[in-house]
N, CA, C and O of each residue as an XYZ file, in Angstrom:
416
protein
N       0.851     -1.183      0.000
C       0.000      0.000      0.000
C       0.892      1.240      0.000
O       1.907      1.307      0.694
N       0.478      2.212     -0.798
C       1.201      3.479     -0.849
C       0.248      4.610     -0.529
O      -0.913      4.594     -0.938
N       0.745      5.593      0.204
C      -0.018      6.788      0.497
C       0.383      7.858     -0.508
O       1.555      8.224     -0.605
N      -0.603      8.359     -1.260
C      -0.351      9.311     -2.335
C      -1.106     10.609     -2.052
O      -2.309     10.584     -1.794
N      -0.411     11.733     -2.099
C      -1.063     13.036     -2.013
C      -1.573     13.362     -3.416
O      -0.809     13.370     -4.380
N      -2.889     13.632     -3.515
C      -3.458     13.845     -4.850
C      -3.901     15.273     -5.129
O      -4.128     15.627     -6.286
N      -4.030     16.099     -4.103
C      -4.455     17.476     -4.337
C      -4.853     18.162     -3.055
O      -4.766     17.587     -1.969
N      -5.293     19.403     -3.192
C      -5.704     20.205     -2.042
C      -7.133     19.874     -1.631
O      -8.014     19.712     -2.475
N      -7.346     19.777     -0.333
C      -8.688     19.516      0.185
C      -9.661     20.607     -0.243
O     -10.841     20.338     -0.469
N      -9.174     21.822     -0.352
C     -10.040     22.946     -0.739
C     -10.519     22.854     -2.187
O     -11.415     23.597     -2.587
N      -9.934     21.952     -2.978
C     -10.354     21.779     -4.373
C     -11.641     20.966     -4.510
O     -12.209     20.880     -5.599
N     -12.104     20.368     -3.403
C     -13.334     19.559     -3.444
C     -14.378     20.229     -2.553
O     -14.314     20.109     -1.330
N     -15.335     20.931     -3.151
C     -16.379     21.592     -2.361
C     -17.288     20.576     -1.668
O     -17.475     19.462     -2.156
N     -17.840     20.967     -0.543
C     -18.793     20.134      0.183
C     -19.949     19.759     -0.744
O     -20.505     20.612     -1.437
N     -20.307     18.456     -0.748
C     -21.435     17.982     -1.535
C     -21.150     17.796     -3.014
O     -22.076     17.631     -3.808
N     -19.871     17.821     -3.396
C     -19.504     17.652     -4.798
C     -18.363     16.648     -4.938
O     -17.762     16.217     -3.953
N     -18.084     16.291     -6.182
C     -16.980     15.380     -6.497
C     -16.065     16.043     -7.515
O     -16.504     16.862     -8.323
N     -14.811     15.686     -7.468
C     -13.812     16.157     -8.429
C     -12.951     14.963     -8.830
O     -12.840     13.991     -8.083
N     -12.348     15.042    -10.006
C     -11.523     13.948    -10.515
C     -10.043     14.292    -10.312
O      -9.599     15.403    -10.602
N      -9.305     13.314     -9.812
C      -7.866     13.415     -9.622
C      -7.225     12.165    -10.197
O      -7.908     11.169    -10.435
N      -5.935     12.207    -10.420
C      -5.214     11.019    -10.874
C      -4.108     10.705     -9.878
O      -3.392     11.600     -9.429
N      -3.972      9.425     -9.535
C      -2.945      8.972     -8.597
C      -2.389      7.644     -9.079
O      -3.126      6.673     -9.252
N      -1.080      7.611     -9.295
C      -0.416      6.366     -9.694
C      -1.094      5.751    -10.918
O      -1.206      4.529    -11.015
N      -1.541      6.581    -11.841
C      -2.168      6.095    -13.065
C      -3.619      5.701    -12.919
O      -4.217      5.189    -13.866
N      -4.211      5.933    -11.729
C      -5.614      5.591    -11.482
C      -6.413      6.885    -11.396
O      -6.068      7.788    -10.634
N      -7.495      6.969    -12.194
C      -8.381      8.140    -12.110
C      -9.373      7.916    -10.971
O     -10.051      6.891    -10.902
N      -9.437      8.904    -10.083
C     -10.278      8.794     -8.899
C     -11.336      9.884     -8.872
O     -11.065     11.035     -9.211
N     -12.540      9.512     -8.466
C     -13.595     10.476     -8.186
C     -13.559     10.709     -6.682
O     -13.883      9.814     -5.902
N     -13.166     11.904     -6.282
C     -13.047     12.247     -4.862
C     -14.214     13.144     -4.488
O     -14.449     14.171     -5.125
N     -14.939     12.753     -3.455
C     -16.090     13.530     -3.022
C     -15.932     13.937     -1.563
O     -15.151     13.360     -0.806
N     -16.708     14.955     -1.203
C     -16.701     15.461      0.172
C     -18.130     15.494      0.666
O     -18.976     16.201      0.117
N     -18.394     14.711      1.723
C     -19.743     14.624      2.280
C     -19.648     14.838      3.791
O     -18.963     14.092      4.491
N     -20.336     15.857      4.280
C     -20.328     16.198      5.708
C     -18.911     16.331      6.242
O     -18.620     15.906      7.360
N     -18.020     16.927      5.435
C     -16.650     17.192      5.862
C     -15.689     16.029      5.702
O     -14.489     16.195      5.922
N     -16.175     14.864      5.328
C     -15.309     13.701      5.115
C     -15.043     13.524      3.623
O     -15.891     13.845      2.790
N     -13.873     13.016      3.299
C     -13.465     12.823      1.908
C     -13.473     11.336      1.571
O     -13.099     10.498      2.392
N     -13.907     11.022      0.344
C     -13.998      9.646     -0.124
C     -13.455      9.566     -1.545
O     -13.664     10.478     -2.345
N     -12.763      8.484     -1.859
C     -12.233      8.292     -3.210
C     -12.652      6.922     -3.731
O     -12.501      5.905     -3.054
N     -13.183      6.924     -4.955
C     -13.541      5.688     -5.651
C     -13.001      5.793     -7.075
O     -12.610      6.870     -7.525
N     -12.986      4.664     -7.774
C     -12.602      4.701     -9.188
C     -13.542      5.623     -9.947
O     -14.726      5.725     -9.625
N     -13.005      6.289    -10.951
C     -13.794      7.236    -11.741
C     -14.548      6.558    -12.886
O     -15.110      7.253    -13.732
N     -14.578      5.253    -12.939
C     -15.237      4.543    -14.037
C     -16.399      3.696    -13.539
O     -16.223      2.802    -12.711
N     -17.574      3.987    -14.048
C     -18.752      3.189    -13.732
C     -18.548      1.767    -14.247
O     -18.058      1.573    -15.360
N     -18.914      0.789    -13.454
C     -18.741     -0.608    -13.869
C     -19.792     -1.048    -14.882
O     -19.698     -2.150    -15.422
N     -20.778     -0.219    -15.146
C     -21.783     -0.557    -16.153
C     -21.253     -0.296    -17.562
O     -21.338     -1.167    -18.428
N     -20.699      0.916    -17.797
C     -20.224      1.224    -19.148
C     -19.039      2.199    -19.162
O     -18.825      2.919    -20.137
N     -18.277      2.208    -18.067
C     -17.090      3.069    -17.944
C     -17.423      4.552    -17.970
O     -16.588      5.361    -18.376
N     -18.608      4.921    -17.550
C     -18.986      6.331    -17.465
C     -18.145      7.057    -16.426
O     -17.624      6.421    -15.510
N     -18.000      8.383    -16.547
C     -17.167      9.189    -15.657
C     -17.902      9.542    -14.354
O     -18.636     10.529    -14.309
N     -17.711      8.754    -13.314
C     -18.439      8.979    -12.068
C     -18.173     10.354    -11.465
O     -19.064     10.950    -10.861
N     -16.956     10.856    -11.625
C     -16.619     12.164    -11.071
C     -17.414     13.305    -11.667
O     -17.435     14.403    -11.110
N     -18.071     13.063    -12.797
C     -18.924     14.074    -13.424
C     -20.380     13.906    -13.018
O     -21.250     14.664    -13.445
N     -20.632     12.900    -12.186
C     -21.998     12.618    -11.775
C     -22.463     13.476    -10.616
O     -21.690     14.234    -10.031
N     -23.723     13.343    -10.300
C     -24.353     14.090     -9.210
C     -24.154     13.335     -7.904
O     -24.339     12.119     -7.844
N     -23.777     14.062     -6.861
C     -23.606     13.474     -5.539
C     -24.896     13.687     -4.762
O     -25.350     14.819     -4.595
N     -25.485     12.590     -4.288
C     -26.732     12.631     -3.540
C     -26.469     11.956     -2.203
O     -26.496     10.729     -2.108
N     -26.217     12.742     -1.181
C     -25.802     12.176      0.100
C     -24.483     11.451     -0.080
O     -23.517     12.034     -0.573
N     -24.431     10.189      0.313
C     -23.222      9.375      0.154
C     -23.233      8.555     -1.134
O     -22.435      7.631     -1.285
N     -24.132      8.886     -2.063
C     -24.200      8.157     -3.330
C     -23.844      9.077     -4.483
O     -24.229     10.246     -4.511
N     -23.093      8.521     -5.441
C     -22.791      9.267     -6.654
C     -23.489      8.578     -7.811
O     -23.477      7.352     -7.921
N     -24.100      9.384     -8.673
C     -24.878      8.850     -9.786
C     -24.111      9.028    -11.088
O     -23.673     10.133    -11.410
N     -23.950      7.954    -11.825
C     -23.274      8.020    -13.113
C     -24.108      8.880    -14.067
O     -25.317      8.681    -14.188
N     -23.460      9.839    -14.744
C     -24.220     10.722    -15.632
C     -24.743     10.042    -16.895
O     -25.579     10.615    -17.594
N     -24.276      8.845    -17.200
C     -24.719      8.183    -18.441
C     -26.059      7.473    -18.302
O     -26.991      7.758    -19.055
N     -26.166      6.545    -17.342
C     -27.384      5.740    -17.248
C     -27.983      5.695    -15.848
O     -28.926      4.942    -15.602
N     -27.443      6.497    -14.922
C     -28.068      6.623    -13.610
C     -27.696      5.592    -12.572
O     -28.300      5.565    -11.499
N     -26.709      4.727    -12.854
C     -26.265      3.795    -11.813
C     -25.741      4.610    -10.632
O     -25.171      5.686    -10.816
N     -25.935      4.100     -9.436
C     -25.448      4.798     -8.240
C     -24.527      3.897     -7.434
O     -24.701      2.680     -7.364
N     -23.531      4.552     -6.821
C     -22.546      3.858     -5.989
C     -22.385      4.598     -4.673
O     -22.467      5.826     -4.632
N     -22.156      3.854     -3.597
C     -21.864      4.446     -2.295
C     -20.406      4.896     -2.307
O     -19.513      4.075     -2.516
N     -20.148      6.187     -2.085
C     -18.780      6.701     -2.151
C     -17.924      6.203     -0.991
O     -16.697      6.269     -1.067
N     -18.539      5.706      0.078
C     -17.777      5.203      1.227
C     -17.234      3.805      0.985
O     -16.157      3.461      1.472
N     -17.978      2.995      0.232
C     -17.617      1.581      0.081
C     -17.441      1.137     -1.361
O     -16.818      0.107     -1.618
N     -17.980      1.899     -2.306
C     -17.963      1.510     -3.711
C     -19.101      0.592     -4.106
O     -19.215      0.211     -5.271
N     -19.951      0.230     -3.143
C     -21.054     -0.695     -3.410
C     -22.080     -0.083     -4.352
O     -22.322      1.124     -4.333
N     -22.682     -0.944     -5.181
C     -23.762     -0.527     -6.078
C     -25.002     -0.236     -5.247
O     -25.386     -1.031     -4.389
N     -25.623      0.901     -5.505
C     -26.853      1.273     -4.821
C     -28.040      1.323     -5.768
O     -29.191      1.296     -5.332
N     -27.756      1.398     -7.082
C     -28.850      1.379     -8.063
C     -28.323      0.852     -9.387
O     -27.218      1.195     -9.807
N     -29.112      0.025    -10.033
C     -28.793     -0.517    -11.353
C     -28.802      0.619    -12.372
O     -29.370      1.672    -12.083
N     -28.211      0.460    -13.528
C     -27.903     -0.789    -14.185
C     -26.544     -1.390    -13.830
O     -26.234     -2.476    -14.319
N     -25.730     -0.750    -13.017
C     -24.454     -1.368    -12.623
C     -24.729     -2.583    -11.748
O     -25.647     -2.576    -10.928
N     -23.928     -3.621    -11.930
C     -24.080     -4.837    -11.133
C     -22.861     -5.096    -10.253
O     -22.927     -5.902     -9.324
N     -21.752     -4.419    -10.539
C     -20.513     -4.655     -9.806
C     -20.034     -3.373     -9.135
O     -20.182     -2.286     -9.694
N     -19.460     -3.495     -7.935
C     -18.971     -2.307     -7.230
C     -17.728     -1.720     -7.886
O     -17.076     -2.361     -8.710
N     -17.417     -0.490     -7.503
C     -16.157      0.133     -7.895
C     -15.216      0.045     -6.696
O     -15.655     -0.155     -5.563
N     -13.935      0.195     -6.952
C     -12.960      0.203     -5.858
C     -13.111      1.481     -5.048
O     -13.286      2.565     -5.606
N     -13.043      1.347     -3.733
C     -13.041      2.495     -2.825
C     -11.684      2.501     -2.126
O     -11.119      1.447     -1.835
N     -11.170      3.697     -1.861
C      -9.834      3.849     -1.304
C      -9.887      4.615      0.008
O     -10.654      5.568      0.147
N      -9.075      4.199      0.963
C      -8.967      4.924      2.224
C      -8.459      6.323      1.902
O      -7.463      6.487      1.197
N      -9.156      7.330      2.428
C      -8.873      8.726      2.078
C      -8.929      9.586      3.331
O      -9.806      9.394      4.174
N      -8.006     10.530      3.465
C      -8.010     11.462      4.581
C      -7.301     12.744      4.174
O      -6.710     12.830      3.097
N      -7.368     13.730      5.043
C      -6.712     15.018      4.796
C      -5.580     15.182      5.798
O      -5.753     14.965      6.997
N      -4.416     15.568      5.282
C      -3.244     15.829      6.122
C      -2.634     17.152      5.666
O      -2.264     17.303      4.501
N      -2.534     18.093      6.572
C      -1.955     19.411      6.267
C      -2.612     20.058      5.051
O      -1.935     20.662      4.219
N      -3.940     19.927      4.953
C      -4.677     20.558      3.868
C      -4.609     19.822      2.536
O      -5.131     20.312      1.535
N      -3.970     18.644      2.509
C      -3.825     17.859      1.286
C      -4.640     16.566      1.394
O      -4.715     15.958      2.462
N      -5.245     16.155      0.281
C      -5.985     14.890      0.238
C      -4.979     13.768      0.027
O      -4.170     13.802     -0.900
N      -5.045     12.766      0.912
C      -4.152     11.604      0.835
C      -5.013     10.370      0.578
O      -6.045     10.178      1.222
N      -4.583      9.542     -0.362
C      -5.305      8.323     -0.715
C      -4.339      7.151     -0.607
O      -3.176      7.247     -1.000
N      -4.839      6.046     -0.067
C      -4.028      4.830      0.024
C      -4.328      3.957     -1.185
O      -5.451      3.486     -1.363
N      -3.325      3.751     -2.000
C      -3.465      2.985     -3.250
C      -2.726      1.664     -3.115
O      -1.580      1.621     -2.668
N      -3.392      0.591     -3.507
C      -2.771     -0.730     -3.503
C      -2.225     -0.994     -4.905
O      -2.983     -1.363     -5.802
N      -0.934     -0.811     -5.100
C      -0.301     -1.031     -6.400
C       0.705     -2.169     -6.294
O       1.537     -2.192     -5.387
N       0.622     -3.093     -7.211
C       1.576     -4.217     -7.246
C       2.829     -3.830     -7.978
O       3.744     -4.644     -8.109
């Protein structure tokens, strides 16, 4: 596991998501009630850009076909997606967003 600084915490407004790249992985980073969450930026239904989707509480909705995922766990919350996305341990240190990436 590697800890990667991906950007400034201030770059992610409350209740929204932004896209960052870490170690070649595109991440949709969201901020909900002051906590930060990172998941893969690709919907498992058709590779839609989750970071461009609407954040509804702890769920992000894919802008293509409306699949929803829990930003805390990556679990599917609404079809048409059938498989979860990867979720990454995320925190803020000294104003920077840090994500733990499992790279082989």
